[in-house]
C-alpha positions in Angstrom: 33.3 11.6 -2.9 32.4 8.3 -4.6 30.0 5.7 -3.0 29.7 2.3 -4.6 26.8 0.0 -3.4 26.6 -3.7 -4.1 23.1 -5.2 -4.0 21.1 -8.0 -5.4 18.2 -5.6 -5.9 19.6 -2.5 -7.7 16.1 -1.2 -8.7 15.3 -0.6 -5.1 17.9 2.2 -5.1 16.8 4.0 -8.2 14.3 6.2 -6.5 16.3 7.5 -3.5 19.2 8.7 -5.7 17.3 10.0 -8.7 15.5 13.0 -7.1 15.8 15.9 -4.8 19.1 16.6 -2.9 20.8 13.3 -4.1 20.1 14.0 -7.7 21.3 17.6 -7.5 24.5 16.5 -5.7 25.4 14.1 -8.5 24.5 16.7 -11.2 26.8 19.2 -9.5 29.5 16.4 -9.5 29.9 16.7 -5.7 29.4 12.9 -5.4 29.3 9.9 -7.5 26.9 7.1 -6.6 27.2 3.8 -8.4 25.0 0.8 -7.8 26.3 -2.6 -8.8 24.2 -5.7 -9.4 25.6 -8.6 -7.4 24.0 -11.1 -9.8 26.5 -9.9 -12.6 29.2 -11.5 -10.5 27.5 -14.9 -10.3 29.3 -17.7 -12.2 26.4 -20.1 -12.8 23.8 -20.0 -15.6 20.9 -19.2 -13.3 22.8 -16.2 -11.9 21.9 -17.3 -8.4 23.7 -15.7 -5.5 22.3 -17.5 -2.5 22.3 -21.0 -1.1 21.1 -23.0 1.9 22.9 -22.5 5.2 25.3 -25.2 6.4 23.8 -26.8 9.5 20.2 -26.3 8.3 17.7 -23.7 9.4 15.2 -21.4 7.7 16.2 -18.8 5.1 18.9 -18.5 2.5 22.4 -17.0 2.7 24.3 -14.8 0.2 27.2 -16.8 -1.1 30.8 -15.9 -0.7 32.0 -16.2 -4.3 29.9 -13.4 -6.0 30.4 -11.0 -3.1 34.1 -11.6 -3.0 34.3 -11.2 -6.8 32.4 -7.9 -6.7 34.5 -6.4 -3.9 37.7 -7.5 -5.5 36.7 -6.1 -8.8 35.9 -2.7 -7.3 38.9 -2.6 -5.1 41.2 -3.3 -8.1 40.1 0.0 -9.6 40.3 2.3 -6.6 41.2 2.5 -2.9 38.3 2.5 -0.5 38.4 4.2 2.9 35.8 1.8 4.3 34.1 -1.4 3.1 30.7 -1.2 4.9 28.2 -4.0 5.5 24.7 -2.9 6.4 23.7 -5.3 9.2 21.2 -5.2 12.0 24.0 -6.1 14.5 26.4 -3.4 13.2 27.4 -0.2 14.9 24.6 2.2 15.5 24.4 4.8 12.7 24.5 8.3 14.3 25.1 11.9 13.1 28.6 11.7 14.5 29.3 8.6 12.3 27.8 10.4 9.3 30.1 13.4 9.9 33.1 11.0 10.1 32.2 9.2 6.9 31.5 12.5 5.1 35.2 13.2 5.4 36.2 10.1 3.4 36.9 9.9 -0.3 35.6 6.5 -1.4 33.1 4.2 0.3 31.9 0.8 -0.6 28.6 -0.5 0.8 27.4 -4.1 0.8 23.7 -4.7 1.2 22.7 -7.8 2.9 19.7 -9.9 2.1 17.9 -13.1 3.1 19.5 -14.3 6.3 22.7 -12.3 5.6 26.0 -13.0 4.0 28.5 -15.8 4.4 30.4 -15.0 7.6 33.8 -15.2 5.9 32.9 -12.0 4.0 32.3 -10.2 7.2 35.5 -11.5 8.7 37.9 -10.8 5.8 36.4 -8.2 3.5 34.3 -5.8 5.7 36.0 -3.0 7.6 32.9 -1.6 9.3 29.4 -2.8 10.0 26.5 -0.3 10.4 22.9 -0.7 11.6 20.3 2.0 11.2 18.3 0.7 14.2 17.2 -2.1 16.4 14.9 -3.7 13.9 15.0 -5.9 10.8 14.0 -4.9 7.2 13.9 -7.0 4.1 17.4 -6.1 2.9 20.2 -3.6 3.3 19.2 -1.4 0.3 17.0 1.0 2.2 19.5 1.2 5.0 22.3 1.9 2.5 20.1 4.7 1.0 19.6 6.2 4.5 23.4 6.2 5.2 24.2 7.6 1.8 21.7 10.4 2.1 22.9 11.3 5.6 26.5 11.5 4.4 26.0 13.3 1.1 23.9 16.1 2.5 26.9 17.0 4.7 29.3 17.5 1.7 30.2 21.1 1.0 28.0 22.6 -1.7 25.3 20.0 -1.6 22.8 22.1 0.4 22.0 25.6 -0.9 22.4 26.9 2.6 25.8 25.8 4.0 24.7 26.3 7.6 21.6 24.1 7.2 23.2 20.8 8.0 25.1 22.3 10.9 21.7 23.2 12.6 20.2 19.7 12.1 19.1 17.6 15.1 22.0 15.6 16.7 24.8 17.8 15.2 25.4 19.4 18.7 24.0 16.5 20.7 20.6 18.1 20.9 17.3 17.8 19.0 16.5 20.8 16.8 14.3 23.5 18.2 10.8 24.3 16.9 10.6 26.2 13.7 7.8 28.5 12.3 7.0 30.3 9.1 4.4 32.8 7.8 1.7 33.6 8.7 2.6 34.9 12.1 -0.9 34.0 13.4 -3.1 31.2 12.2 -6.5 30.6 13.8 -5.3 32.2 17.0 -2.1 30.2 17.0 0.8 32.7 17.2 4.5 32.5 16.5 6.6 33.2 19.6 7.3 36.9 19.9 11.0 36.5 20.2 11.2 35.1 16.7 9.6 38.3 15.4 11.8 40.6 17.4 14.7 40.7 15.0 17.1 40.4 18.0 19.6 37.8 16.9 21.1 37.1 20.3 17.7 36.6 22.0 16.6 34.4 19.1 19.7 32.2 19.4 19.2 32.0 23.2 15.6 31.0 22.8 16.5 28.4 20.2 19.1 26.8 22.4 16.8 26.7 25.4 14.1 25.1 23.3 16.5 22.6 21.9 17.6 21.6 25.4 13.9 21.4 26.6 12.9 19.3 23.6 15.8 16.9 24.1 15.1 16.6 27.8 11.4 15.7 27.0 11.9 13.4 24.0 15.5 12.1 24.1 17.0 12.4 27.6 19.4 9.7 26.7 21.3 12.1 24.4 22.0 14.4 27.4 23.4 11.5 29.4 26.0 10.9 26.6 27.6 14.3 27.4 
């Protein structure tokens, strides 16, 4: 898989992709992540990429020319399965969507900033808009990092334990059950006996029941989607 990200603040994405699972995935050549500086596509001396909105109002808008130039340049070199715009009014990012995108080959992600991008970009260049939640952050960079991380960890070979991602919260429509590790007792707090029993069937039954209970208590809306 290859993921290209267009941003006006490339340094914001250095950290998320240079450590831990994202770093190892790239070192193992399971994914390529390339961050592109939008300012390199500006045609003026100041390398500005924003301007005032027509009709007035507070805030600046990312201009159409540099974004179009960046997308056209990248699309001239490879075919993208999706051109994604990170937007607070996009489709909700879910584990189901992460699974779908993890099956793609090439993804292009555009990070918004200021008051957003010229609407003509959204109408004619973007194939999918994604939101990571009903709130607004300073730009699309952190949201793009979240989406990229969620997708990459699903790729075969990225996690040392292939079954780990399959038991994450939301994969089966439920929250993950409680987990415990050694010691078996700490200051009178004990690990449930069933987890120490070695009985695989009983353990799986307990985990499923706990997952359902936790989902009912914390995210009953997930059960209503069934």
